[in-house]
GUNU-753298 format. One record per residue (C-alpha): residue in three letters; x, y, z. Coordinates in steps of 0.25 Angstrom, whole numbers, plus 5000, padded with zeros to 4 digits. Layout:
{atom ALA; {X; Y; Z}}
...
% end
This chain:
{atom MET; {4738; 4809; 4696}}
{atom SER; {4728; 4797; 4695}}
{atom ALA; {4721; 4789; 4705}}
{atom GLY; {4714; 4781; 4694}}
{atom VAL; {4700; 4781; 4688}}
{atom VAL; {4691; 4788; 4699}}
{atom PRO; {4676; 4781; 4697}}
{atom GLU; {4666; 4791; 4692}}
{atom SER; {4678; 4802; 4690}}
{atom GLY; {4678; 4801; 4673}}
{atom PRO; {4681; 4800; 4664}}
{atom HIS; {4685; 4785; 4666}}
{atom GLY; {4677; 4783; 4678}}
{atom GLU; {4667; 4791; 4671}}
{atom GLU; {4653; 4799; 4677}}
{atom PRO; {4663; 4810; 4677}}
{atom LEU; {4660; 4825; 4683}}
{atom ARG; {4645; 4821; 4684}}
{atom PRO; {4643; 4815; 4697}}
{atom GLN; {4629; 4810; 4704}}
{atom PRO; {4624; 4821; 4715}}
{atom GLY; {4632; 4819; 4728}}
{atom ASP; {4643; 4808; 4722}}
{atom GLY; {4654; 4817; 4723}}
{atom SER; {4660; 4815; 4709}}
{atom PHE; {4668; 4827; 4705}}
{atom ARG; {4666; 4836; 4717}}
{atom TYR; {4677; 4838; 4726}}
{atom GLY; {4673; 4841; 4739}}
{atom GLY; {4659; 4842; 4745}}
{atom ALA; {4649; 4833; 4752}}
{atom GLY; {4656; 4820; 4755}}
{atom TRP; {4669; 4825; 4751}}
{atom ASP; {4680; 4813; 4749}}
{atom ALA; {4694; 4819; 4748}}
{atom ASP; {4700; 4807; 4742}}
{atom ALA; {4687; 4803; 4733}}
{atom ASP; {4688; 4818; 4727}}
{atom LEU; {4703; 4817; 4725}}
{atom ALA; {4702; 4804; 4717}}
{atom ARG; {4690; 4811; 4709}}
{atom PHE; {4700; 4824; 4706}}
{atom ILE; {4712; 4816; 4703}}
{atom ALA; {4703; 4807; 4692}}
{atom HIS; {4698; 4822; 4687}}
{atom VAL; {4711; 4826; 4685}}
{atom ASP; {4715; 4812; 4678}}
{atom ALA; {4705; 4815; 4669}}
{atom GLY; {4708; 4830; 4666}}
{atom LEU; {4697; 4836; 4672}}
{atom ILE; {4704; 4844; 4682}}
{atom GLN; {4716; 4851; 4680}}
{atom VAL; {4727; 4850; 4690}}
{atom PRO; {4734; 4862; 4693}}
{atom ASP; {4749; 4865; 4695}}
{atom GLU; {4756; 4863; 4709}}
{atom ALA; {4753; 4878; 4714}}
{atom GLU; {4739; 4878; 4710}}
{atom ALA; {4736; 4865; 4716}}
{atom MET; {4739; 4871; 4730}}
{atom SER; {4730; 4881; 4729}}
{atom GLY; {4715; 4885; 4726}}
{atom PRO; {4704; 4874; 4724}}
{atom TRP; {4714; 4863; 4720}}
{atom VAL; {4718; 4860; 4732}}
{atom SER; {4704; 4855; 4736}}
{atom LEU; {4702; 4848; 4724}}
{atom ALA; {4714; 4841; 4726}}
{atom GLY; {4707; 4834; 4739}}
{atom VAL; {4716; 4843; 4748}}
{atom ALA; {4705; 4849; 4755}}
{atom ASP; {4689; 4849; 4753}}
{atom PRO; {4684; 4856; 4741}}
{atom SER; {4671; 4859; 4748}}
{atom GLU; {4679; 4868; 4756}}
{atom LEU; {4684; 4877; 4744}}
{atom ILE; {4671; 4880; 4739}}
{atom PRO; {4667; 4890; 4749}}
{atom THR; {4678; 4900; 4743}}
{atom ALA; {4680; 4894; 4730}}
{atom PHE; {4670; 4902; 4722}}
{atom THR; {4672; 4916; 4729}}
{atom GLN; {4677; 4927; 4721}}
{atom ARG; {4693; 4925; 4719}}
{atom GLY; {4690; 4912; 4727}}
{atom PRO; {4699; 4901; 4721}}
{atom LEU; {4688; 4896; 4712}}
{atom ASP; {4685; 4910; 4706}}
{atom THR; {4694; 4910; 4695}}
{atom MET; {4697; 4894; 4693}}
{atom PRO; {4697; 4889; 4679}}
{atom PRO; {4684; 4880; 4675}}
{atom ASP; {4690; 4866; 4676}}
{atom ALA; {4685; 4854; 4683}}
{atom ALA; {4689; 4858; 4696}}
{atom LEU; {4680; 4870; 4696}}
{atom ALA; {4670; 4863; 4691}}
{atom ALA; {4671; 4854; 4702}}
{atom LEU; {4671; 4864; 4713}}
{atom ALA; {4659; 4872; 4706}}
{atom ASP; {4652; 4860; 4706}}
{atom GLN; {4654; 4857; 4722}}
{atom ALA; {4652; 4872; 4724}}
{atom CYS; {4636; 4869; 4717}}
{atom ASP; {4634; 4858; 4727}}
{atom PRO; {4620; 4862; 4734}}
{atom ALA; {4627; 4861; 4747}}
{atom VAL; {4638; 4870; 4743}}
{atom LEU; {4632; 4880; 4734}}
{atom PRO; {4623; 4887; 4744}}
{atom THR; {4635; 4889; 4755}}
{atom LEU; {4642; 4897; 4744}}
{atom SER; {4642; 4912; 4745}}
{atom ASP; {4637; 4921; 4734}}
{atom ASP; {4652; 4925; 4731}}
{atom GLN; {4654; 4910; 4729}}
{atom VAL; {4642; 4906; 4721}}
{atom LEU; {4646; 4917; 4710}}
{atom GLY; {4660; 4912; 4710}}
{atom LEU; {4654; 4898; 4708}}
{atom VAL; {4646; 4905; 4697}}
{atom ALA; {4659; 4910; 4689}}
{atom ALA; {4664; 4896; 4690}}
{atom GLY; {4652; 4891; 4683}}
{atom ARG; {4655; 4901; 4673}}
{atom ARG; {4669; 4896; 4671}}
{atom LEU; {4664; 4882; 4671}}
{atom ALA; {4653; 4885; 4660}}
{atom GLY; {4664; 4892; 4651}}
{atom ARG; {4673; 4879; 4652}}
{atom ALA; {4661; 4869; 4648}}
{atom ALA; {4658; 4879; 4638}}
{atom TRP; {4673; 4877; 4632}}
{atom ILE; {4672; 4862; 4633}}
{atom GLN; {4659; 4865; 4623}}
{atom GLN; {4666; 4873; 4615}}
{atom ALA; {4679; 4866; 4613}}
{atom ALA; {4672; 4852; 4611}}
{atom THR; {4662; 4859; 4601}}
{atom ALA; {4673; 4866; 4594}}
{atom GLU; {4680; 4853; 4593}}
{atom PHE; {4668; 4844; 4588}}
{atom ALA; {4667; 4856; 4579}}
{atom ALA; {4681; 4854; 4572}}
{atom ARG; {4678; 4839; 4570}}
{atom ARG; {4664; 4843; 4561}}
{atom LEU; {4670; 4853; 4553}}
{atom GLU; {4666; 4850; 4538}}
{atom PRO; {4676; 4855; 4529}}
{atom ASP; {4668; 4853; 4516}}
{atom ARG; {4659; 4866; 4516}}
{atom LYS; {4649; 4859; 4506}}
{atom LYS; {4647; 4848; 4517}}
{atom ALA; {4648; 4857; 4530}}
{atom SER; {4637; 4863; 4539}}
{atom PRO; {4636; 4878; 4539}}
{atom LEU; {4643; 4881; 4549}}
{atom GLY; {4656; 4870; 4542}}
{atom PHE; {4654; 4859; 4549}}
{atom THR; {4648; 4844; 4545}}
{atom LEU; {4636; 4843; 4544}}
{atom PHE; {4627; 4838; 4557}}
{atom ALA; {4639; 4840; 4565}}
{atom ALA; {4631; 4849; 4574}}
{atom ASP; {4622; 4840; 4576}}
{atom GLU; {4632; 4832; 4585}}
{atom LEU; {4634; 4843; 4593}}
{atom VAL; {4617; 4845; 4595}}
{atom PRO; {4615; 4836; 4604}}
{atom GLU; {4629; 4839; 4614}}
{atom LEU; {4624; 4854; 4615}}
{atom VAL; {4610; 4852; 4613}}
{atom ILE; {4608; 4863; 4603}}
{atom THR; {4603; 4864; 4587}}
{atom THR; {4611; 4860; 4576}}
{atom SER; {4614; 4875; 4571}}
{atom ALA; {4619; 4879; 4585}}
{atom ALA; {4628; 4865; 4587}}
{atom GLU; {4634; 4870; 4573}}
{atom LEU; {4636; 4885; 4578}}
{atom ALA; {4642; 4880; 4591}}
{atom MET; {4651; 4871; 4584}}
{atom THR; {4656; 4883; 4575}}
{atom GLN; {4658; 4892; 4587}}
{atom ALA; {4665; 4883; 4595}}
{atom ARG; {4675; 4880; 4584}}
{atom ASP; {4676; 4895; 4580}}
{atom ALA; {4679; 4898; 4596}}
{atom THR; {4689; 4887; 4598}}
{atom LEU; {4697; 4892; 4586}}
{atom ARG; {4696; 4906; 4585}}
{atom LEU; {4695; 4909; 4600}}
{atom PRO; {4704; 4902; 4608}}
{atom ALA; {4706; 4914; 4619}}
{atom SER; {4691; 4915; 4621}}
{atom CYS; {4688; 4899; 4621}}
{atom ALA; {4700; 4898; 4631}}
{atom GLN; {4691; 4909; 4640}}
{atom LEU; {4680; 4900; 4639}}
{atom ARG; {4687; 4886; 4643}}
{atom ASP; {4693; 4895; 4655}}
{atom GLY; {4678; 4899; 4659}}
{atom ARG; {4681; 4914; 4657}}
{atom ILE; {4672; 4917; 4647}}
{atom SER; {4657; 4909; 4643}}
{atom ALA; {4653; 4903; 4631}}
{atom PHE; {4644; 4915; 4629}}
{atom GLN; {4656; 4924; 4627}}
{atom LEU; {4665; 4915; 4620}}
{atom LYS; {4652; 4915; 4609}}
{atom ILE; {4653; 4930; 4609}}
{atom ILE; {4668; 4932; 4607}}
{atom ALA; {4666; 4921; 4595}}
{atom GLU; {4654; 4927; 4589}}
{atom SER; {4664; 4940; 4589}}
{atom ALA; {4675; 4935; 4583}}
{atom GLN; {4667; 4927; 4571}}
{atom ALA; {4669; 4941; 4563}}
{atom LEU; {4685; 4939; 4566}}
{atom SER; {4695; 4933; 4559}}
{atom HIS; {4703; 4922; 4565}}
{atom ASP; {4714; 4932; 4570}}
{atom GLY; {4703; 4942; 4573}}
{atom ALA; {4696; 4932; 4581}}
{atom ALA; {4709; 4929; 4587}}
{atom GLU; {4712; 4941; 4592}}
{atom ALA; {4698; 4944; 4599}}
{atom ASP; {4698; 4930; 4605}}
{atom LEU; {4710; 4935; 4613}}
{atom LEU; {4704; 4949; 4616}}
{atom LEU; {4690; 4944; 4619}}
{atom ALA; {4696; 4931; 4627}}
{atom ALA; {4702; 4940; 4637}}
{atom ALA; {4691; 4949; 4638}}
{atom ALA; {4678; 4939; 4638}}
{atom PRO; {4678; 4935; 4653}}
{atom GLY; {4675; 4948; 4660}}
{atom LEU; {4665; 4952; 4649}}
{atom THR; {4649; 4950; 4649}}
{atom PRO; {4645; 4944; 4636}}
{atom GLY; {4639; 4960; 4632}}
{atom GLN; {4654; 4965; 4635}}
{atom LEU; {4661; 4954; 4627}}
{atom ARG; {4651; 4956; 4615}}
{atom ALA; {4656; 4970; 4614}}
{atom MET; {4672; 4966; 4617}}
{atom CYS; {4670; 4957; 4606}}
{atom THR; {4664; 4967; 4596}}
{atom ARG; {4676; 4977; 4601}}
{atom VAL; {4685; 4968; 4598}}
{atom VAL; {4682; 4963; 4585}}
{atom MET; {4681; 4977; 4581}}
{atom MET; {4695; 4979; 4586}}
{atom ILE; {4700; 4968; 4578}}
{atom ASP; {4692; 4969; 4565}}
{atom PRO; {4683; 4980; 4564}}
{atom ALA; {4677; 4975; 4551}}
{atom ALA; {4672; 4961; 4558}}
{atom ILE; {4662; 4968; 4566}}
{atom GLN; {4656; 4976; 4554}}
{atom ARG; {4656; 4962; 4546}}
{atom ARG; {4650; 4955; 4556}}
{atom LYS; {4638; 4966; 4557}}
{atom GLU; {4638; 4967; 4543}}
{atom THR; {4635; 4951; 4541}}
{atom ALA; {4626; 4951; 4554}}
{atom ALA; {4618; 4962; 4548}}
{atom LYS; {4615; 4955; 4536}}
{atom ASP; {4606; 4946; 4547}}
{atom ALA; {4598; 4958; 4552}}
{atom ARG; {4585; 4953; 4555}}
{atom ILE; {4572; 4956; 4566}}
{atom ILE; {4569; 4942; 4573}}
{atom ARG; {4557; 4939; 4582}}
{atom PHE; {4557; 4927; 4591}}
{atom GLN; {4550; 4923; 4604}}
{atom GLU; {4556; 4925; 4617}}
{atom TYR; {4557; 4913; 4628}}
{atom SER; {4548; 4922; 4636}}
{atom GLY; {4536; 4921; 4624}}
{atom ASN; {4538; 4935; 4621}}
{atom ALA; {4545; 4939; 4607}}
{atom ALA; {4557; 4947; 4603}}
{atom LEU; {4560; 4954; 4590}}
{atom THR; {4573; 4959; 4587}}
{atom GLY; {4583; 4963; 4576}}
{atom ARG; {4596; 4958; 4574}}
{atom GLU; {4609; 4962; 4566}}
{atom LEU; {4603; 4976; 4566}}
{atom PRO; {4611; 4990; 4562}}
{atom PRO; {4616; 4994; 4576}}
{atom ALA; {4612; 5009; 4573}}
{atom GLU; {4597; 5005; 4569}}
{atom VAL; {4596; 4998; 4580}}
{atom LEU; {4601; 5008; 4590}}
{atom ALA; {4592; 5019; 4583}}
{atom SER; {4580; 5009; 4585}}
{atom SER; {4582; 5005; 4598}}
{atom GLN; {4583; 5019; 4602}}
{atom HIS; {4571; 5023; 4594}}
{atom ILE; {4564; 5012; 4603}}
{atom ASP; {4568; 5018; 4615}}
{atom ALA; {4565; 5031; 4612}}
{atom CYS; {4551; 5027; 4610}}
{atom ALA; {4550; 5020; 4624}}
{atom ARG; {4556; 5032; 4630}}
{atom ALA; {4545; 5041; 4625}}
{atom LEU; {4534; 5033; 4628}}
{atom ARG; {4539; 5032; 4641}}
{atom ALA; {4540; 5046; 4644}}
{atom ALA; {4525; 5046; 4637}}
{atom GLY; {4520; 5037; 4648}}
{atom ALA; {4518; 5024; 4641}}
{atom PRO; {4518; 5013; 4651}}
{atom GLY; {4530; 5002; 4651}}
{atom THR; {4545; 5002; 4654}}
{atom LEU; {4553; 5008; 4644}}
{atom GLU; {4558; 4994; 4640}}
{atom GLN; {4542; 4991; 4637}}
{atom LEU; {4541; 5005; 4630}}
{atom ARG; {4554; 5000; 4620}}
{atom VAL; {4547; 4988; 4617}}
{atom MET; {4532; 4995; 4614}}
{atom SER; {4542; 5004; 4606}}
{atom TYR; {4548; 4994; 4599}}
{atom LEU; {4535; 4985; 4595}}
{atom ASP; {4528; 4998; 4590}}
{atom LEU; {4540; 5002; 4581}}
{atom THR; {4541; 4989; 4576}}
{atom GLN; {4526; 4987; 4572}}
{atom GLY; {4525; 5001; 4565}}
{atom ARG; {4518; 5009; 4578}}
{atom ASP; {4525; 5021; 4586}}
{atom PRO; {4528; 5020; 4600}}
{atom LEU; {4525; 5034; 4602}}
{atom ALA; {4510; 5030; 4600}}
{atom ARG; {4511; 5025; 4613}}
{atom ALA; {4516; 5036; 4619}}
{atom ALA; {4503; 5045; 4616}}
{atom ALA; {4495; 5034; 4619}}
{atom ALA; {4502; 5034; 4634}}
{atom ASP; {4499; 5048; 4635}}
{atom GLN; {4485; 5045; 4633}}
{atom GLY; {4484; 5033; 4642}}
{atom SER; {4479; 5024; 4632}}
{atom GLU; {4490; 5016; 4630}}
{atom ASP; {4484; 5002; 4628}}
{atom ALA; {4486; 4991; 4637}}
{atom ASP; {4493; 4982; 4629}}
{atom GLY; {4504; 4992; 4624}}
{atom ASP; {4498; 4994; 4609}}
{atom GLY; {4496; 5008; 4610}}
{atom GLY; {4504; 5013; 4598}}
{atom GLN; {4496; 5012; 4584}}
{atom THR; {4501; 5009; 4570}}
{atom GLY; {4508; 5020; 4565}}
{atom SER; {4522; 5023; 4559}}
{atom PRO; {4535; 5021; 4567}}
{atom ALA; {4538; 5035; 4563}}
{atom GLY; {4526; 5041; 4570}}
{atom PRO; {4517; 5038; 4580}}
{atom ALA; {4504; 5033; 4574}}
{atom ASP; {4495; 5045; 4579}}
{atom GLY; {4500; 5053; 4567}}
{atom THR; {4509; 5063; 4575}}
{atom GLY; {4520; 5061; 4566}}
{atom ALA; {4529; 5062; 4580}}
{atom LYS; {4542; 5054; 4579}}
{atom ALA; {4547; 5044; 4589}}
{atom PRO; {4559; 5049; 4597}}
{atom VAL; {4573; 5043; 4592}}
{atom LYS; {4583; 5050; 4601}}
{atom ALA; {4595; 5040; 4604}}
{atom VAL; {4601; 5039; 4618}}
{atom ILE; {4613; 5031; 4616}}
{atom THR; {4627; 5030; 4620}}
{atom LEU; {4637; 5026; 4608}}
{atom LEU; {4651; 5026; 4612}}
{atom VAL; {4660; 5028; 4599}}
{atom PRO; {4675; 5027; 4600}}
{atom VAL; {4681; 5041; 4594}}
{atom GLY; {4690; 5032; 4583}}
{atom ASN; {4677; 5027; 4578}}
{atom LEU; {4670; 5040; 4579}}
{atom LEU; {4681; 5046; 4571}}
{atom GLY; {4684; 5035; 4562}}
{atom TRP; {4697; 5029; 4564}}
{atom SER; {4692; 5018; 4574}}
{atom SER; {4684; 5004; 4572}}
{atom ALA; {4681; 5003; 4587}}
{atom PRO; {4667; 5000; 4590}}
{atom GLY; {4657; 5010; 4596}}
{atom GLU; {4648; 5006; 4606}}
{atom ILE; {4634; 5009; 4611}}
{atom PRO; {4632; 5005; 4626}}
{atom GLY; {4621; 4995; 4628}}
{atom PHE; {4621; 4992; 4612}}
{atom GLY; {4633; 4988; 4609}}
{atom LEU; {4648; 4990; 4600}}
{atom LEU; {4646; 4997; 4587}}
{atom ASP; {4655; 4995; 4575}}
{atom PRO; {4662; 5008; 4570}}
{atom GLN; {4653; 5011; 4558}}
{atom THR; {4640; 5010; 4566}}
{atom THR; {4647; 5018; 4578}}
{atom ARG; {4650; 5031; 4569}}
{atom ASP; {4635; 5030; 4563}}
{atom ILE; {4627; 5029; 4576}}
{atom THR; {4637; 5041; 4580}}
{atom GLN; {4633; 5049; 4569}}
{atom ALA; {4619; 5046; 4569}}
{atom ALA; {4619; 5049; 4585}}
{atom ALA; {4628; 5063; 4584}}
{atom GLY; {4615; 5066; 4575}}
{atom HIS; {4606; 5066; 4587}}
{atom PRO; {4604; 5080; 4594}}
{atom GLU; {4605; 5074; 4609}}
{atom THR; {4618; 5066; 4606}}
{atom ARG; {4629; 5070; 4613}}
{atom TRP; {4645; 5065; 4614}}
{atom CYS; {4655; 5059; 4623}}
{atom VAL; {4669; 5057; 4623}}
{atom THR; {4676; 5045; 4631}}
{atom VAL; {4691; 5045; 4631}}
{atom VAL; {4696; 5031; 4633}}
{atom GLY; {4710; 5029; 4640}}
{atom SER; {4721; 5018; 4637}}
{atom ASP; {4714; 5008; 4646}}
{atom GLY; {4701; 5009; 4639}}
{atom THR; {4693; 5016; 4649}}
{atom ALA; {4688; 5029; 4649}}
{atom ALA; {4697; 5040; 4652}}
{atom ALA; {4689; 5054; 4650}}
{atom HIS; {4676; 5057; 4645}}
{atom GLY; {4668; 5070; 4639}}
{atom CYS; {4655; 5073; 4633}}
{atom ALA; {4654; 5083; 4621}}
{atom PRO; {4645; 5094; 4623}}
{atom GLY; {4632; 5096; 4615}}
{atom ARG; {4631; 5090; 4600}}
{atom HIS; {4639; 5084; 4591}}
{atom ARG; {4637; 5077; 4578}}
{atom TRP; {4646; 5068; 4574}}
{atom THR; {4651; 5068; 4559}}
{atom PRO; {4664; 5061; 4556}}
{atom ALA; {4677; 5070; 4558}}
{atom PRO; {4685; 5076; 4547}}
{atom ASP; {4695; 5067; 4548}}
{atom ALA; {4686; 5054; 4549}}
{atom PRO; {4687; 5044; 4540}}
{atom ASN; {4672; 5045; 4536}}
{atom ALA; {4672; 5060; 4535}}
{atom PRO; {4672; 5065; 4521}}
{atom ASP; {4686; 5065; 4515}}
{atom GLY; {4691; 5062; 4527}}
{atom PRO; {4707; 5058; 4529}}
{atom GLY; {4704; 5046; 4536}}
{atom PRO; {4705; 5042; 4551}}
{atom PRO; {4718; 5046; 4558}}
{atom THR; {4728; 5034; 4561}}
{atom ASP; {4737; 5040; 4571}}
{atom LEU; {4732; 5042; 4584}}
{atom ALA; {4736; 5058; 4585}}
{atom GLY; {4726; 5058; 4572}}
{atom GLN; {4716; 5051; 4580}}
{atom ALA; {4719; 5059; 4594}}
{atom ALA; {4717; 5072; 4584}}
{atom GLN; {4704; 5066; 4579}}
{atom VAL; {4699; 5063; 4593}}
{atom ALA; {4703; 5078; 4598}}
{atom ARG; {4695; 5084; 4588}}
{atom LEU; {4682; 5075; 4591}}
{atom LEU; {4682; 5080; 4606}}
{atom ARG; {4686; 5094; 4602}}
{atom ARG; {4673; 5093; 4592}}
{atom LEU; {4665; 5087; 4604}}
{atom ARG; {4669; 5097; 4614}}
{atom VAL; {4672; 5086; 4623}}
{atom THR; {4680; 5088; 4638}}
{atom LEU; {4684; 5075; 4642}}
{atom ASP; {4684; 5072; 4658}}
{atom PRO; {4692; 5062; 4664}}
{atom ILE; {4687; 5048; 4669}}
{atom ALA; {4690; 5043; 4683}}
{atom LYS; {4698; 5030; 4682}}
{atom GLY; {4707; 5023; 4692}}
{atom HIS; {4705; 5035; 4702}}
{atom CYS; {4696; 5047; 4702}}
{atom GLU; {4700; 5062; 4704}}
{atom HIS; {4685; 5065; 4707}}
{atom ARG; {4685; 5076; 4695}}
{atom HIS; {4669; 5073; 4694}}
{atom TYR; {4666; 5073; 4709}}
{atom SER; {4652; 5077; 4714}}
{atom ASP; {4645; 5077; 4726}}
{atom LYS; {4632; 5076; 4720}}
{atom TYR; {4626; 5065; 4718}}
{atom ALA; {4622; 5066; 4702}}
{atom ILE; {4633; 5066; 4692}}
{atom SER; {4636; 5074; 4680}}
{atom ARG; {4635; 5070; 4666}}
{atom LYS; {4649; 5070; 4665}}
{atom VAL; {4652; 5062; 4677}}
{atom LYS; {4642; 5052; 4672}}
{atom HIS; {4648; 5052; 4658}}
{atom LEU; {4662; 5049; 4665}}
{atom ILE; {4657; 5037; 4671}}
{atom GLN; {4650; 5031; 4659}}
{atom ALA; {4662; 5034; 4651}}
{atom ARG; {4671; 5026; 4662}}
{atom SER; {4661; 5014; 4662}}
{atom ALA; {4652; 5013; 4650}}
{atom LYS; {4645; 5002; 4656}}
{atom CYS; {4638; 4998; 4668}}
{atom ILE; {4648; 4996; 4680}}
{atom ALA; {4643; 4983; 4682}}
{atom PRO; {4649; 4970; 4680}}
{atom GLY; {4645; 4965; 4665}}
{atom CYS; {4633; 4976; 4662}}
{atom ASN; {4635; 4983; 4650}}
{atom ARG; {4624; 4994; 4652}}
{atom PRO; {4629; 5006; 4647}}
{atom ALA; {4634; 5016; 4658}}
{atom ALA; {4628; 5028; 4648}}
{atom GLN; {4614; 5021; 4653}}
{atom ALA; {4618; 5019; 4667}}
{atom ASP; {4617; 5026; 4680}}
{atom ALA; {4628; 5034; 4686}}
{atom ASP; {4630; 5028; 4700}}
{atom HIS; {4638; 5032; 4712}}
{atom THR; {4647; 5019; 4716}}
{atom ILE; {4647; 5023; 4732}}
{atom PRO; {4633; 5029; 4733}}
{atom TRP; {4631; 5044; 4732}}
{atom PRO; {4634; 5052; 4742}}
{atom HIS; {4644; 5041; 4748}}
{atom GLY; {4649; 5041; 4736}}
{atom PRO; {4654; 5053; 4726}}
{atom SER; {4649; 5058; 4712}}
{atom CYS; {4662; 5054; 4706}}
{atom GLU; {4667; 5046; 4695}}
{atom CYS; {4673; 5036; 4705}}
{atom ASN; {4661; 5033; 4711}}
{atom LEU; {4652; 5034; 4698}}
{atom GLY; {4649; 5022; 4690}}
{atom PRO; {4638; 5019; 4678}}
{atom PRO; {4631; 5006; 4683}}
{atom CYS; {4616; 5003; 4675}}
{atom ARG; {4605; 5004; 4683}}
{atom TYR; {4604; 4990; 4686}}
{atom HIS; {4619; 4989; 4691}}
{atom HIS; {4615; 5002; 4700}}
{atom ARG; {4605; 4994; 4706}}
{atom ASN; {4614; 4983; 4708}}
{atom LYS; {4624; 4991; 4715}}
{atom GLN; {4614; 4995; 4726}}
{atom ALA; {4609; 4982; 4728}}
{atom PRO; {4612; 4975; 4743}}
{atom GLY; {4624; 4967; 4741}}
{atom TRP; {4631; 4975; 4730}}
{atom LEU; {4642; 4984; 4730}}
{atom LEU; {4649; 4993; 4719}}
{atom GLU; {4662; 4999; 4722}}
{atom GLN; {4671; 5009; 4713}}
{atom PRO; {4686; 5008; 4718}}
{atom GLU; {4689; 5017; 4707}}
{atom PRO; {4682; 5024; 4696}}
{atom GLY; {4675; 5015; 4687}}
{atom VAL; {4678; 5002; 4692}}
{atom MET; {4667; 4996; 4699}}
{atom GLU; {4667; 4985; 4709}}
{atom CYS; {4655; 4977; 4711}}
{atom HIS; {4653; 4969; 4723}}
{atom THR; {4642; 4959; 4724}}
{atom PRO; {4634; 4952; 4735}}
{atom SER; {4641; 4940; 4733}}
{atom GLY; {4653; 4948; 4736}}
{atom ARG; {4660; 4947; 4722}}
{atom MET; {4665; 4959; 4716}}
{atom HIS; {4666; 4961; 4702}}
{atom THR; {4674; 4975; 4696}}
{atom THR; {4671; 4982; 4682}}
{atom TYR; {4679; 4992; 4677}}
{atom PRO; {4679; 5006; 4668}}
{atom THR; {4674; 5003; 4654}}
{atom LYS; {4685; 5001; 4644}}
{atom TYR; {4682; 5006; 4630}}
{atom LEU; {4687; 4996; 4619}}
{atom ILE; {4692; 5007; 4608}}
% end
């Protein structure tokens, strides 16, 4: 296909792709549309390789017909970007760029519906992924051309001296950032081809690829290849937080020791840093600290803040946490503020605490700050019994390596208010049954656990593992209740608004996090919400879910609708007319 070189259509007529406002270059359709001229431009772009021509079957459907000049493309825009419309999943190629550019025309954009505008946003995300892939591919090629085989002559990351400075003006970044970009682009291209292909196709973002690449650093080349295939398939539907958790699980599954190596290496760089916020305020934070210590410190600060609130100290809970944090790091006892609040003498500047020991208040009473921890720790039973390296998890905090999980479990079991629950996971990875252990149970290694004194070691066969689990359940005196999935038999139906603790635990086990798309807030800290408001909807598993407080309010806002077509499957309808579905949690154990 050729029509010669069309002026200003590039690459030899030049001035390609960057038209002056209103000149129509690289714009198919719109005001003053000329079918013949646009067809000529289209042919030139095909010749230049800017647009891929579909096969015959594809060419007779969708946007290609309009782009080929058969019809005015402006007629396509009103429906092209709707959910499940002709451009909803279109690859991020030059044709999509042209239509997206046309849709952003000031004369067109205000005419689009909310649904179409959000479809345009999604198209922009795919195009951004393609643009990031172009930059990465070119950076990786440049990095390959500047490798320095002689270590004595090489830069810290293995390139010829000053190679990164060639990249600095192109990316407008520092030299160290440029050299790091060269390393990351090279490594991702060599070790993560499937993830790079997802970036090229606009299915993931550059940030998502960065998360995958950083997680795979601890793996061998073969391990990275295995992780690449798994993560590339899962990443498009995951938020950054969800993807980080998935990456950690996958790396633990492939090479459990890799996580420990990375953790030990990073721990050598443990530090306390302070810096100025963009707002002009300041930040003080610790990095690469022991997880158990951080959890204990965080819960101690929480307990101090709650004690202050109970004593009537002014401020929100978050403000009281800040006060407690600053007091504890300056040798003051935050509970001295409680006494000041009781006496009505809290200083206006918030510095009511006097100098004293962190171990007790400054008034000399010797009273200790409360240290009760209220957290939910998810522990795979194989980890607890010693024959699995599956990670534990603290919802809202993150994944824990096996040894840290066991250490925290043992520490938590020593608290008089710690309680145990058991969730049984089915073959599809979702929760099948749940039960709560009555009373208190201190945890010690089972007689046949590998870390028990003179223990014979963990069972390697399924029968032996099942026997261990059965003994644990008998020891905990747990009664399991099935969790409604697929259909509901209304076992726990109630005609009352309030639901029982058992039912609340069942829906939290079914959905371990908030049921809103992309939300990672733990279900254990969420509301127990009737999907169809009570009394029009029953108090039953098939009409209950655990949205966080924010998304509970969001669901009740005008234009929003939440439906539960089957237990645990939530369909969120937005005011723009779009619908997004979330499903019961899949536990990767």
